[in-house]
N, C-alpha and C positions, 0 to 999 in steps of 0.2 A: 686474679682468681683462676683456679683450675677449670679446665673444660668441664661443664656440667655433665657431659656424657661419661666422664670418668669417675664421678662422685661415688658410684656404687661398686666399683672394682675394689676388691679387698684382698689382703694378704695377711699371713700370720704376724702377730706383733713380735718384733725382733728383740727388744730389750725393754726393761721397766726401771723405774726409780721407786724406791721404798721410802715413804715420807717419815715413818716412825716405826719403832720396834722391828727392825730388820730381821731379828732372830725368830720372829713369829710369821715370817713370810718366806716361802720358797718358790723359786722360779726355775723351771726346766725348759730352756729354749728348744731343745731337741724334740720334746713331746708337746711343746706349746701348752704347758700347764702351769698353773699357779695355785698355791695353797696359802690360805690365811687362817691363822689360829687365834682364838680368843681364850685366854686363861688368866692366871694370876698376874701376868705381865700386862694385861689389857689386850687390846686388839692391835691391828696393823692396817696400813693403807698403802696400796701400790698405785702407780699411774704410768701412763705412757711418758716417754722422754721428749716427745714433741707434741705440740698442739695441732689440731686439724680444723680446717674450715669446711664444714659440711661433709657428708658421706654416710656410709653404712658401718656400724659398729656392732659386733656380735660375739657372743660367748656361750658355750655350754656351761651351766652352773648347777652344782649340787649343793644346796644350802646345808647348814649344820644340823645334825641330828640331836634328838633329846629335847629337854625343856629349855627352849631358847628365849623364854619370856625376858623382856627388857633389852634384848639385842636388836641391832639394825645391821643387816647385811645387804649388799647392794652392788650395782654397777651403774655408773653415771658419767656424764660429760660435764666439765666445768672449766670456765676460762681460767680460774685459779681458786683452789680451795682456800677458804679463809678471807677472801676478798669480799667485802660487803656490797660491791657493785658487779658481782659476777653474773654471767650468763650460765645456765645449767639445764641439763635434761636428765631426768632420773628414772631408774627402776629401784625401788626400795622395798625390801622385805621386812615386815614388822614381826618381831620374834614372838609376840603373843598369839599369832595365828599364821601358821605356815601354809594355809590354803588360799591366801590372798597376796596381792602385791600392790604397792602404791606407785602411781606415776605422777610426775610433776614437771614443770619447767619454770625457769626464772629468766627474766630479762632485767639487766642492770640491778640485780639484787632483789627484785620483786617477784615473789612466787605466788602462793595462794591459789594454785591451779591444780590442787591435788585431786586425784581420782583413785578409787579403790576398785580392783578387779578380782573377781573370783577366778582362781587358777583352774579349778576342777581336779586338782591333785595336791598332794603334800610336796612342797618344794624341796624337801630333804630326801624324798624317795627317788633317787636316781637323778640323772642329768636331764635338763631341759634347756632349750635354746632361747635366749633373750636377745633381741635385736632392736637397735635404735637406728632409724633412717631419718637423717637430718638434711633437709633441703633449705634453700633460702626462703621458701614460702610455705613449708609444711614440715611437720614432724610425725613420724609413725613409730609406735611402740608395738613390737611384734613378738609373740610367744609361740614357739613351735610352728612357725610359719603362718600364724593367724594374727591379723592386725587387731589389737585389742583397743587401740585408741589412735585417733588422728587429730592433730591440731593444725589449723591453717591460719596463715597470717592474714589479719584483717587490716584494711586500709586505715591508716592513722594510729595503729597500735604497734607497740614495740614487739620485736620478735628476736630470738637468739641469733646473734650475728658475729659474736666475738669468737676467734679461734679457741678451741677447747681441748684440754687433755681428756683422755679416758682414764677414769678412776674406778677403784673398788676398795671397799673396806669392810671390816667387822668391828663394831664398837658398841659400848653400853650407852643406850639412849634413854634409860629408864628415868632419868631426871627431868626429861621433857614432859611438860603438862602433867607433872606428878604421876608419871607412869601410864597416863591414858593412851599415849601414842603406841608404844611398843610393849607395855605391860611393866610390872615390877621385875627387877632382876632377881632370879632365883639361884641360878648357878649350880644346880644339883648334878648336871651332866657335863661339867667342864672336863676336858677341853672341848671347845666348839670349833669345828673345822669346816671352812667353806672352800669348795673346790671349783676352780675355773679351768676349762680346757678348750682347745680350738678357738682361741681368742683371735678375732680378725678385725683389722682396722683398714681405713681407706688407703689405696695405693698412692693417690696423686695429690692429696691435699695437705700433706704435712707442712707445718710452719715451724721452722727451726726456733728453738728457745733455749736460752742458757739459764733459765730459772731453776733454782735449786730448792724452792719451797712451795 
């Protein structure tokens, strides 16, 4: 494992993989910016090309404008999207209310640790900084430099320890809990564009991966 002192040294993300709908995702390495669009094609999801074991992950994000009811937009860590035994650490925006954000984390596929946080602003009104600080014994969720949640490993309890990709996506989650989670999808302001810039990942904890899914 990398020297713990290096966990929180960060640098711009160099390249990304796009898991689906590549035409709805643009990446400009020069400006370190990524755009995700949700429209008639559905949404899109990007991820880092390597997994990381601990460290600091951060991005400036401007969430989509308009009536985003039904949509989920996010930035999160996962050992592998779609794996039912994944480790995961989330920031998730719920389209029905752009003044809140949900945090959560999973260990070997078990979550149910959701918390809702009042942002104090509309997440579509300009860029705000969202940061995950992941250590072997703690996780911090930070917004604009303020820690909004801290989870600490307890003796005898599982804690995220699998190397994880950095992911982000925009998708229609209105079918979950009959729309109670993100609201019903309205779609009156399509296209919905989520902007990411100044995306930073750990310098020293990359784990090479040939995974294409």
